[in-house]
C-alpha positions as a printed NumPy array, in Angstrom:
array([[  3.436,   5.894, -23.286],
       [  6.496,   5.881, -20.964],
       [  6.055,   5.867, -17.185],
       [  7.784,   9.234, -16.828],
       [  5.608,  11.005, -19.375],
       [  2.387,   9.264, -18.428],
       [ -0.178,  11.757, -17.13 ],
       [ -2.775,  10.611, -14.655],
       [ -5.975,  12.417, -13.833],
       [ -6.533,  12.45 , -10.078],
       [ -9.087,  14.694,  -8.457],
       [ -9.211,  16.99 , -11.47 ],
       [ -5.42 ,  17.584, -11.453],
       [ -2.831,  16.005, -13.71 ],
       [  0.174,  14.287, -12.125],
       [  3.189,  12.815, -13.94 ],
       [  4.225,   9.596, -12.284],
       [  6.773,   6.857, -12.945],
       [  5.234,   4.777, -10.164],
       [  1.979,   4.324, -12.072],
       [  3.384,   2.809, -15.265],
       [  1.405,   0.04 , -16.874],
       [  2.436,  -3.458, -15.766],
       [  5.114,  -4.916, -17.996],
       [  6.154,  -1.475, -19.232],
       [  9.761,  -0.309, -19.551],
       [  9.667,   1.507, -16.192],
       [  8.5  ,  -1.588, -14.324],
       [ 11.141,  -3.758, -16.004],
       [ 13.857,  -1.279, -15.031],
       [ 12.609,  -1.125, -11.425],
       [ 12.577,  -4.928, -11.241],
       [ 16.132,  -5.159, -12.604],
       [ 17.333,  -2.527, -10.131],
       [ 15.638,  -4.315,  -7.241],
       [ 17.19 ,  -7.624,  -8.311],
       [ 20.646,  -6.016,  -8.514],
       [ 20.218,  -4.608,  -4.991],
       [ 19.038,  -7.92 ,  -3.558],
       [ 21.771,  -9.886,  -5.365],
       [ 24.497,  -7.665,  -3.898],
       [ 23.092,  -8.136,  -0.373],
       [ 22.62 , -11.888,  -0.774],
       [ 26.142, -12.626,  -1.978],
       [ 28.307, -11.054,   0.693],
       [ 29.483, -11.923,   4.177],
       [ 28.815,  -8.487,   5.601],
       [ 25.919,  -6.115,   5.903],
       [ 26.087,  -2.996,   3.747],
       [ 24.876,   0.529,   4.387],
       [ 22.865,   2.219,   1.66 ],
       [ 25.931,   4.242,   0.656],
       [ 28.204,   1.165,   0.557],
       [ 25.648,  -0.719,  -1.502],
       [ 25.285,   2.215,  -3.892],
       [ 29.076,   2.364,  -4.359],
       [ 29.205,  -1.355,  -5.203],
       [ 26.351,  -1.022,  -7.663],
       [ 27.957,   2.035,  -9.231],
       [ 31.276,   0.176,  -9.606],
       [ 29.372,  -2.666, -11.296],
       [ 27.723,  -0.104, -13.615],
       [ 24.268,  -1.294, -12.507],
       [ 22.639,   2.077, -13.169],
       [ 20.976,   2.315,  -9.752],
       [ 20.751,   5.727,  -8.091],
       [ 21.114,   6.341,  -4.361],
       [ 17.437,   7.292,  -3.952],
       [ 16.464,   4.017,  -5.646],
       [ 18.762,   2.113,  -3.272],
       [ 17.121,   3.722,  -0.209],
       [ 13.596,   3.161,  -1.533],
       [ 14.221,  -0.511,  -2.342],
       [ 16.026,  -1.205,   0.932],
       [ 12.981,   0.087,   2.782],
       [ 10.62 ,  -2.052,   0.737],
       [ 12.758,  -5.198,   0.956],
       [ 13.142,  -4.79 ,   4.733],
       [  9.402,  -4.18 ,   5.157],
       [  8.671,  -7.35 ,   3.16 ],
       [ 11.121,  -9.334,   5.296],
       [ 13.381, -10.156,   2.33 ],
       [ 16.361,  -8.474,   4.011],
       [ 17.35 ,  -7.648,   7.577],
       [ 18.264,  -4.198,   8.867],
       [ 21.205,  -4.412,  11.253],
       [ 22.134,  -1.546,  13.549],
       [ 25.897,  -1.065,  13.622],
       [ 27.619,  -0.011,  16.863],
       [ 27.993,   3.464,  15.292],
       [ 24.196,   3.671,  14.969],
       [ 24.271,   3.376,  11.179],
       [ 21.854,   0.894,   9.615],
       [ 23.252,  -1.794,   7.334],
       [ 21.342,  -4.41 ,   5.365],
       [ 21.831,  -8.085,   4.587],
       [ 19.818, -10.822,   2.928],
       [ 19.652, -13.579,   5.532],
       [ 18.269, -17.071,   5.759],
       [ 14.716, -17.773,   6.808],
       [ 13.531, -18.229,  10.357],
       [ 14.142, -16.497,  13.653],
       [ 17.762, -15.508,  14.144],
       [ 20.081, -12.854,  15.513],
       [ 23.305, -11.348,  14.205],
       [ 26.859, -11.27 ,  15.521],
       [ 28.682,  -8.448,  13.735],
       [ 32.404,  -7.662,  13.7  ],
       [ 32.96 ,  -4.061,  14.78 ],
       [ 36.056,  -3.754,  12.571],
       [ 35.311,  -5.435,   9.233],
       [ 31.519,  -5.745,   9.422],
       [ 31.419,  -9.529,   8.92 ],
       [ 28.064, -10.932,  10.01 ],
       [ 27.266, -14.363,  11.438],
       [ 23.655, -15.505,  11.707],
       [ 22.835, -17.02 ,  15.104],
       [ 19.95 , -19.47 ,  15.044],
       [ 20.354, -20.795,  18.604],
       [ 18.111, -18.374,  20.478],
       [ 18.257, -18.961,  24.195],
       [ 17.025, -15.384,  24.684],
       [ 13.471, -16.533,  23.867],
       [ 13.14 , -18.614,  27.056],
       [ 14.747, -15.905,  29.18 ],
       [ 12.53 , -13.145,  27.728],
       [  9.326, -15.143,  28.321],
       [ 10.355, -15.837,  31.931],
       [ 11.21 , -12.183,  32.63 ],
       [  8.019, -11.007,  30.939],
       [  5.886, -13.403,  32.99 ],
       [  7.548, -12.222,  36.226],
       [  6.4  ,  -8.706,  35.385],
       [  2.911,  -9.625,  34.186],
       [  3.615,  -9.392,  30.453],
       [  2.752, -11.876,  27.735],
       [  3.138, -12.051,  23.951],
       [  6.705, -10.843,  24.415],
       [  8.979, -10.24 ,  21.449],
       [ 12.689,  -9.557,  21.453],
       [ 15.486,  -8.214,  19.306],
       [ 19.184,  -8.701,  19.976],
       [ 22.218,  -7.601,  18.   ],
       [ 25.623,  -8.773,  19.195],
       [ 28.918,  -7.21 ,  18.158],
       [ 32.542,  -8.08 ,  18.773],
       [ 35.858,  -8.528,  16.99 ],
       [ 36.079, -11.527,  14.635],
       [ 39.05 , -13.921,  14.504],
       [ 40.285, -12.397,  11.218],
       [ 40.49 ,  -8.906,  12.742],
       [ 42.27 ,  -9.837,  15.995]])
């Protein structure tokens, strides 16, 4: 039975659901391929991509991934920590698959190129400021933007 036509009994009502396909079924394989295509596109670029930009690239590559699927998978991948969500100066969110470990981003405001910054001197400063104000277990987030050498 296909995931789309599968009927599930829940609380006496029937619900059609693609999300409840049997493991290894055609729907799951398609979702996995779509997710891999999304991740691959984010992992092999030098800039973060918005959901719309990513969808355009996937469409041009004939990957068969719809915009709703892009949004859903970006949310899941970001929640799992597989990709980073980067706030652009315009307020738009863009996504990028980054290396492991604590880091920040330096983003070009013109071309969108992203550099990962692993030297985090903000950590010491944030702990000191937090302690001065009676806080502990402090966390921080920092996004830097500027104009890269190629765009000057």
